C-alpha distance (Angstrom), angle and dihedral (degrees) to the residues before:
residue distance angle dihedral
M1 . . .
A2 3.79 . .
D3 3.79 117.2 .
D4 3.82 93.5 -119.7
V5 3.81 90.5 55.7
R6 3.82 90.8 48.3
D7 3.80 89.3 50.3
K8 3.81 90.6 56.2
E9 3.79 92.1 46.0
A10 3.80 92.7 49.3
H11 3.82 89.3 77.7
A12 3.80 97.9 36.8
P13 3.82 121.0 105.7
F14 3.78 115.4 -86.9
D15 3.79 115.6 -97.9
T16 3.81 99.2 -131.3
S17 3.81 92.3 -175.9
R18 3.78 90.0 81.6
V19 3.76 137.6 36.6
Y20 3.77 111.4 -106.8
Y21 3.79 129.5 173.8
D22 3.79 126.6 178.0
P23 3.81 117.9 166.9
F24 3.81 89.5 -156.0
D25 3.82 93.9 56.8
T26 3.79 103.1 101.7
R27 3.80 93.7 -157.7
I28 3.79 90.7 58.3
D29 3.79 90.6 43.9
D30 3.82 91.2 54.3
D31 3.82 88.9 64.1
P32 3.81 112.0 0.2
Y33 3.80 96.5 164.4
P34 3.84 98.7 92.1
V35 3.81 89.8 50.1
W36 3.80 92.3 45.7
K37 3.80 90.5 49.5
R38 3.79 89.4 54.9
L39 3.79 90.6 48.4
R40 3.81 90.9 53.0
E41 3.79 91.5 49.6
E42 3.80 103.8 34.6
A43 3.81 107.0 21.1
P44 3.82 112.2 19.6
L45 3.79 85.4 167.4
Y46 3.80 103.5 42.9
F47 3.79 127.1 -172.7
N48 3.80 124.9 -161.9
E49 3.78 106.0 -160.8
Q50 3.81 96.3 -171.1
L51 3.80 95.1 54.8
G52 3.80 96.0 28.7
F53 3.78 102.9 -126.8
Y54 3.79 139.4 122.6
A55 3.81 123.2 -144.2
L56 3.80 135.2 -157.5
S57 3.80 116.1 -158.5
R58 3.83 109.7 170.7
W59 3.80 121.4 95.0
D60 3.80 97.0 -119.7
D61 3.80 92.9 49.1
V62 3.80 95.7 44.3
E63 3.81 93.9 45.4
A64 3.80 91.2 49.3
G65 3.80 91.5 45.9
L66 3.80 93.4 51.7
L67 3.79 89.5 50.0
D68 3.83 96.0 46.2
W69 3.80 99.8 73.8
K70 3.80 92.1 160.3
T71 3.82 91.0 65.9
Y72 3.81 99.9 29.2
R73 3.79 106.5 46.0
S74 3.80 131.9 -167.5
G75 3.80 99.8 -162.5
R76 3.82 93.8 103.2
G77 3.79 93.1 47.3
T78 3.79 135.0 -81.0
I79 3.82 97.7 -114.8
L80 3.79 120.3 83.7
D81 3.80 97.7 -126.3
V82 3.81 91.9 46.0
I83 3.81 91.5 53.3
R84 3.80 91.4 45.6
A85 3.82 90.9 50.5
N86 3.84 88.7 60.5
I87 3.79 92.5 -150.0
E88 3.78 128.2 161.5
I89 3.81 107.6 -98.1
P90 3.82 113.2 -137.1
P91 3.82 112.6 -122.2
G92 3.79 115.4 -104.2
I93 3.82 101.1 51.5
I94 3.78 95.1 109.0
L95 3.80 93.8 -171.8
W96 3.79 86.5 63.7
E97 3.78 98.7 44.5
D98 3.78 138.0 88.7
P99 3.81 129.7 -152.1
P100 2.92 137.5 -44.8
I101 3.83 94.8 29.4
H102 3.83 90.7 36.9
D103 3.79 91.8 58.4
L104 3.79 92.0 50.1
H105 3.79 94.1 50.6
R106 3.81 95.4 40.3
G107 3.79 89.5 53.6
L108 3.80 89.7 60.4
L109 3.80 91.9 58.9
S110 3.80 104.2 30.6
G111 3.80 93.7 86.8
V112 3.79 91.6 51.6
F113 3.81 92.3 57.2
S114 3.79 98.4 42.1
P115 3.83 116.6 133.9
R116 3.80 89.2 -116.1
R117 3.79 93.4 56.7
M118 3.80 92.5 42.1
N119 3.79 91.5 53.3
A120 3.80 88.4 54.2
L121 3.81 86.9 63.6
E122 3.80 94.1 56.6
S123 3.79 97.7 95.6
M124 3.83 91.5 50.9
V125 3.80 92.1 46.7
R126 3.80 91.3 48.1
D127 3.80 92.1 49.5
L128 3.81 90.3 49.3
C129 3.81 92.6 49.3
A130 3.80 91.2 48.1
R131 3.80 93.1 51.3
L132 3.80 93.7 47.1
L133 3.79 94.0 47.7
D134 3.80 94.3 43.6
S135 3.80 88.1 56.8
V136 3.84 90.0 61.4
R137 3.80 98.4 30.2
D138 3.80 94.4 112.6
A139 3.81 96.2 37.9
E140 3.78 117.7 116.3
Q141 3.80 88.5 -141.4
F142 3.80 137.2 5.4
D143 3.79 136.8 173.0
V144 3.79 106.7 -105.3
L145 3.81 89.8 -161.2
A146 3.80 103.7 42.7
D147 3.81 97.6 32.5
F148 3.79 97.5 39.1
G149 3.80 123.1 -4.1
A150 3.81 96.7 53.3
I151 3.79 93.2 45.8
V152 3.81 99.6 50.0
P153 3.84 99.0 62.7
M154 3.79 92.8 38.2
R155 3.80 92.7 53.7
T156 3.81 91.8 41.6
I157 3.79 91.3 55.1
G158 3.79 85.7 46.8
F159 3.81 88.9 58.0
L160 3.80 88.6 55.3
L161 3.79 95.8 44.7
G162 3.79 97.0 38.6
M163 3.83 87.9 -128.8
P164 3.83 120.5 158.1
E165 3.80 117.2 -114.7
E166 3.81 95.2 -109.6
G167 3.80 89.6 56.4
Q168 3.79 91.2 50.1
E169 3.81 91.9 52.2
A170 3.80 93.3 49.2
L171 3.79 92.2 49.3
R172 3.79 93.5 49.8
R173 3.81 92.1 50.4
N174 3.78 89.9 50.1
V175 3.81 93.4 49.8
D176 3.80 91.8 47.3
E177 3.81 93.8 49.9
T178 3.81 91.8 46.7
L179 3.80 94.4 52.5
H180 3.81 101.3 36.0
V181 3.81 117.6 112.7
K182 3.81 121.0 -156.6
D183 3.80 121.2 -138.8
G184 3.79 112.4 -81.4
E185 3.79 93.0 8.9
T186 3.78 128.1 127.9
H187 3.76 101.7 -142.6
Q188 3.78 115.6 -125.4
F189 3.78 114.1 -161.0
D190 3.80 113.7 -126.9
V191 3.78 112.8 -147.6
S192 3.81 89.1 -156.8
S193 3.80 87.7 72.2
F194 3.80 87.1 80.8
D195 3.81 88.6 61.1
E196 3.81 91.8 45.4
L197 3.79 92.3 51.3
S198 3.78 91.1 49.3
A199 3.79 92.2 48.6
A200 3.80 90.1 53.1
I201 3.80 91.8 67.9
G202 3.81 104.9 12.4
E203 3.79 94.3 104.7
Y204 3.80 90.3 51.4
I205 3.82 91.6 52.3
D206 3.81 90.4 52.3
W207 3.81 91.3 47.6
R208 3.80 92.5 49.1
A209 3.82 90.0 51.2
Q210 3.80 87.0 62.7
H211 3.82 94.2 39.4
P212 3.83 108.0 40.9
S213 3.78 119.5 -167.1
D214 3.80 141.3 167.0
D215 3.80 97.7 -74.9
L216 3.79 142.1 102.8
T217 3.80 93.9 -97.9
T218 3.79 91.5 58.4
E219 3.81 89.8 46.6
L220 3.80 90.2 54.0
L221 3.78 92.2 47.4
N222 3.81 89.3 53.9
A223 3.82 97.2 37.9
E224 3.78 121.6 117.0
I225 3.78 129.0 -156.6
E226 3.78 131.3 -167.3
E227 3.78 114.6 -118.9
N228 3.79 126.3 171.4
G229 3.77 90.1 -10.6
E230 3.80 94.3 -52.9
R231 3.79 132.1 96.8
R232 3.79 120.6 -127.4
R233 3.79 140.1 168.0
L234 3.78 120.4 -104.8
T235 3.78 115.3 -94.3
R236 3.79 120.1 -118.3
G237 3.80 89.1 -107.9
E238 3.79 91.5 53.9
V239 3.81 91.7 49.7
L240 3.81 89.7 50.7
L241 3.80 91.9 50.7
Y242 3.80 93.2 47.9
T243 3.78 91.7 47.7
N244 3.81 93.4 46.9
M245 3.79 90.8 48.5
V246 3.80 94.0 49.7
A247 3.80 93.8 43.7
G248 3.79 96.5 43.7
A249 3.80 104.5 37.1
G250 3.78 99.2 54.4
T251 3.79 101.2 40.6
E252 3.80 99.8 62.8
T253 3.79 98.9 44.7
A254 3.81 96.2 43.6
A255 3.81 91.2 48.5
R256 3.82 90.8 54.8
L257 3.81 90.4 46.9
I258 3.81 91.8 56.6
A259 3.80 91.9 47.3
F260 3.81 93.6 47.1
T261 3.81 88.9 51.1
A262 3.80 91.7 54.2
Q263 3.81 91.8 46.0
L264 3.80 96.7 48.4
L265 3.79 94.1 47.0
A266 3.80 90.1 49.0
E267 3.81 87.4 54.8
H268 3.83 92.2 46.2
P269 3.81 104.8 44.3
D270 3.80 93.5 164.8
Q271 3.80 90.5 60.5
R272 3.80 90.7 43.5
R273 3.83 90.4 54.9
E274 3.80 89.1 52.8
L275 3.78 89.5 54.8
V276 3.80 91.9 50.8
D277 3.81 88.6 59.4
N278 3.81 98.6 34.4
R279 3.80 115.6 37.3
S280 3.81 91.7 175.2
L281 3.82 85.7 80.4
I282 3.80 92.2 64.1
P283 3.85 99.1 88.9
Q284 3.81 93.1 52.4
T285 3.81 89.4 44.0
I286 3.79 90.1 58.3
E287 3.82 89.9 50.3
E288 3.81 90.7 51.6
V289 3.81 91.1 49.1
L290 3.80 89.1 51.8
R291 3.79 91.1 50.0
Y292 3.78 94.5 44.8
E293 3.82 97.9 43.9
A294 3.80 113.0 19.9
P295 3.83 108.8 -160.7
S296 3.82 89.8 -150.9
P297 3.82 103.3 34.4
V298 3.82 102.9 162.1
Q299 3.81 126.6 58.9
G300 3.78 119.3 -170.5
R301 3.80 125.3 -150.1
Y302 3.77 137.4 168.9
V303 3.79 117.4 -128.6
A304 3.81 112.2 -116.2
S305 3.80 97.0 -169.8
D306 3.79 138.1 12.4
V307 3.81 111.5 -76.7
E308 3.80 132.6 179.0
H309 3.81 127.0 -135.3
Y310 3.80 125.5 175.2
G311 3.77 92.8 -15.6
T312 3.80 95.1 -50.0
M313 3.78 124.1 110.6
V314 3.79 113.7 -134.6
A315 3.79 107.0 -154.8
K316 3.77 127.0 -131.9
D317 3.84 113.4 -89.3
S318 3.81 92.6 28.6
I319 3.80 119.8 133.9
M320 3.80 117.1 -114.7
L321 3.81 125.0 -167.4
L322 3.79 114.3 -155.6
L323 3.80 105.3 -154.4
N324 3.79 101.8 -151.4
G325 3.81 90.5 166.6
S326 3.80 88.6 59.8
A327 3.80 92.7 45.0
N328 3.81 88.8 56.1
R329 3.84 88.3 62.5
D330 3.82 97.3 42.0
E331 3.81 111.8 137.8
R332 3.79 88.6 -149.3
R333 3.79 89.7 64.3
F334 3.82 105.8 30.5
A335 3.78 133.1 41.1
D336 3.81 110.8 -124.0
P337 3.83 90.6 -7.6
D338 3.81 96.0 -176.1
R339 3.81 91.3 61.8
F340 3.80 117.3 93.8
D341 3.79 107.5 -136.9
I342 3.80 125.0 168.1
H343 3.81 88.1 -165.9
R344 3.81 93.9 58.8
K345 3.79 107.1 136.6
G346 3.78 122.2 -125.7
V347 3.79 95.1 1.7
N348 3.78 109.8 -158.4
H349 3.78 125.2 173.4
L350 3.77 143.3 165.6
S351 3.80 96.7 -132.9
F352 3.80 91.9 115.9
G353 3.79 92.6 43.5
Y354 3.77 123.3 -117.5
G355 3.77 139.1 -104.1
L356 3.79 122.0 -2.7
H357 3.80 95.8 6.6
F358 3.79 98.9 40.8
C359 3.79 105.0 151.8
L360 3.81 112.4 -86.3
G361 3.80 89.7 -153.8
A362 3.82 96.6 52.1
A363 3.81 93.5 110.5
L364 3.80 90.8 48.5
A365 3.82 93.4 48.8
R366 3.80 90.9 49.8
L367 3.80 90.4 49.4
E368 3.80 93.0 49.8
G369 3.80 93.1 46.6
R370 3.78 93.6 47.1
V371 3.81 96.3 47.3
A372 3.81 93.7 42.1
L373 3.81 91.4 54.4
D374 3.79 93.5 44.6
E375 3.81 92.0 52.5
M376 3.81 92.2 47.2
L377 3.80 89.8 53.2
N378 3.81 89.5 48.7
R379 3.81 87.7 64.1
W380 3.78 106.5 29.3
S381 3.76 133.5 27.6
E382 3.82 93.4 -172.7
W383 3.78 138.2 32.2
D384 3.77 138.7 153.4
V385 3.80 134.0 -154.3
D386 3.79 126.3 -110.1
Y387 3.79 95.5 -139.9
E388 3.81 92.7 177.2
R389 3.80 88.6 69.8
A390 3.81 98.2 32.8
F391 3.79 122.4 98.1
K392 3.77 138.3 173.6
A393 3.79 129.5 -114.1
H394 3.79 117.5 -125.2
T395 3.78 113.5 -154.3
T396 3.77 135.4 153.7
S397 3.79 94.2 -109.4
V398 3.81 111.9 11.7
R399 3.79 129.3 61.8
G400 3.79 127.3 -163.5
W401 3.77 147.4 75.0
Q402 3.77 122.5 -23.5
S403 3.80 91.5 -176.0
L404 3.81 126.6 13.5
P405 3.82 114.0 171.5
I406 3.80 112.9 -165.5
R407 3.81 131.8 -169.2
P408 3.79 116.1 -145.6
T409 3.80 104.3 -143.8
R410 3.80 102.5 -175.6
R411 3.79 134.2 17.6
A412 3.78 118.1 -117.3
């Protein structure tokens, strides 16, 4: 379908006589769960002819697809418009790599994002959260995303990279502009964004090479990998890619997690009051938020070999979307899945992926979410959301709030 026709249809009423899913349709993205429920029931293998992709939406199918990296490959990207662009992916973006190169590059970063190392950051993250929240403690209203949630992960990654604050801000703006999708627009991935991301921090990388310190950037500059039986240092381009990936990937998703947490607890004040009195419930609350509102709910793959689902053959080189956000609400897996419940037993979710590409930053995101909530509860026992001024972000890979003003109504 031509783009001008799609633009006109973007604001037309939904045709509820058929199942339709378009990840670029901002109205669907605002609340995709009714559409995903219909996909699970009516089209567990869905095909969008206009955009040329298949989608799996049930837990069992999505879990198996995430695990089966030999069939569902990441080497052409994991975002629909990147896969459709059919560009050459630069080496070093481990989210967009397959073994064996993926395993080599992931090994370089796995130690950095270990739970032990992440826990060592807790005091810095807590101090940061306290300072940010104290600055708005007496405000009648503040934006929990812009004034808090977006800053915490960016500055935390900055702690790891040793990057100055102005560099962190520039990188975040660049990532946000690259991923943002306008209403009615079919997003076209621009390969030049790789160059723009590198330029955002390239000068810092060069400066750090001359001024080493105890940070991840210095570790990358000194790191060695084995290639063709010989060991070598990383190239400047590889260091830039690693740094961009670390700085960009974790900031967007963790920011949405913090905002979703504030929203859901505003909508469930009884559960919020329990948390005020019993902070031991916070870790399982964060897991339930992740299940209920996955910040990264759609994972793209290309199909490496013919595979059959529900009696239909999906041909090699097709595009498959694995809807982990839908799987997290699958009635076949969870009782009453559309109910938010911080007491849900044995919470399991696919919000960090599964298998080979399980999110390296999962421990860091959990830490940031847990500490951010704890520090909010230290200052306020109640708040509500100003939905008239709130609005969602629409990106190619991350879903959530772009602005979420809240009004604290009573001090803790």
